[in-house]
C-alpha positions in Angstrom: 33.9 -26.6 -10.7 35.3 -24.5 -7.9 39.0 -24.8 -7.2 39.3 -24.4 -3.4 42.9 -24.4 -2.1 44.8 -23.8 1.1 47.8 -21.5 0.7 50.6 -21.3 3.2 52.1 -17.9 3.0 55.7 -16.9 3.8 54.2 -15.1 6.9 53.0 -18.4 8.3 49.3 -17.8 7.6 47.2 -20.6 6.1 44.6 -19.0 3.9 41.7 -20.9 2.2 39.8 -19.6 -0.8 38.6 -20.2 -4.3 41.4 -19.8 -6.8 40.0 -17.9 -9.8 43.3 -17.1 -11.5 46.8 -18.6 -11.2 49.8 -17.8 -13.4 53.5 -17.6 -12.7 53.2 -14.3 -10.9 49.8 -13.9 -9.2 47.2 -16.1 -7.6 43.7 -14.6 -7.2 41.6 -15.8 -4.2 37.9 -15.3 -4.0 36.4 -15.0 -0.5 39.6 -15.9 1.3 39.6 -16.9 5.0 42.5 -17.5 7.3 42.6 -20.8 9.2 43.2 -20.4 12.9 43.9 -23.5 15.0 42.6 -23.3 18.6 42.9 -25.6 21.5 40.2 -25.0 24.2 42.3 -26.4 27.0 45.1 -28.9 27.8 44.3 -32.3 26.4 41.4 -31.0 24.3 41.4 -31.5 20.5 42.6 -28.7 18.3 39.7 -27.1 16.3 40.0 -24.9 13.2 38.3 -21.5 13.1 37.7 -19.6 9.9 38.1 -15.9 10.0 37.9 -13.5 7.0 41.3 -12.7 5.6 41.7 -9.0 4.8 38.4 -8.1 6.4 39.0 -4.3 5.9 38.1 -4.4 2.3 34.9 -4.8 0.3 36.8 -6.6 -2.5 35.6 -10.1 -3.3 39.0 -11.2 -4.7 42.5 -10.6 -3.4 45.7 -10.9 -5.4 48.7 -12.8 -3.8 52.2 -12.7 -5.3 53.5 -16.2 -6.1 56.8 -15.4 -4.3 54.8 -15.1 -1.0 53.4 -18.6 -1.4 55.2 -21.5 0.3 52.7 -24.2 -0.6 49.3 -24.6 -2.2 47.2 -27.7 -1.4 43.7 -29.1 -1.7 41.9 -29.1 1.7 40.5 -32.1 3.4 36.9 -32.7 2.6 35.5 -31.6 6.0 37.6 -28.3 5.9 36.4 -27.6 2.3 32.8 -28.3 3.3 33.0 -26.0 6.2 34.5 -23.2 4.1 31.8 -23.7 1.5 29.1 -23.5 4.1 30.6 -20.3 5.5 30.9 -18.6 2.1 27.7 -19.8 0.3 25.4 -17.3 1.9 22.9 -20.2 2.6 22.0 -20.8 6.2 22.3 -24.5 6.9 19.4 -25.9 9.0 20.1 -28.1 11.9 18.1 -31.3 12.6 16.0 -29.4 15.2 15.1 -26.8 12.6 13.9 -29.4 10.2 10.8 -30.5 12.0 7.4 -30.2 10.3 4.9 -27.6 11.5 1.7 -29.3 12.4 -1.7 -27.9 13.4 -0.8 -28.4 17.0 2.2 -26.1 16.6 0.3 -23.2 15.0 0.4 -20.0 16.9 -2.9 -18.8 18.4 -4.3 -15.6 16.9 
């Protein structure tokens, strides 16, 4: 089972990723993303955006020193689900995309 965690770093960044290794010195994160809170305007709800963390590397896993970690927590279900959808490589179909193709919708040749 995947161990998805949100890590608050001493820099103030909140990073979400799959923890593949954790000892007293190093935490290894697979496919890490930084959580960015955004408010679209005054009085609007705050939304979370996911952006690749360390996007300038092709490495799948990034090592983080334990002394740079302030907290490590399990994300809320909706945040974890969103992270998994963004990192699974599977395109999620919307309700509009899930309609059946019938003979009346076939293209004319």
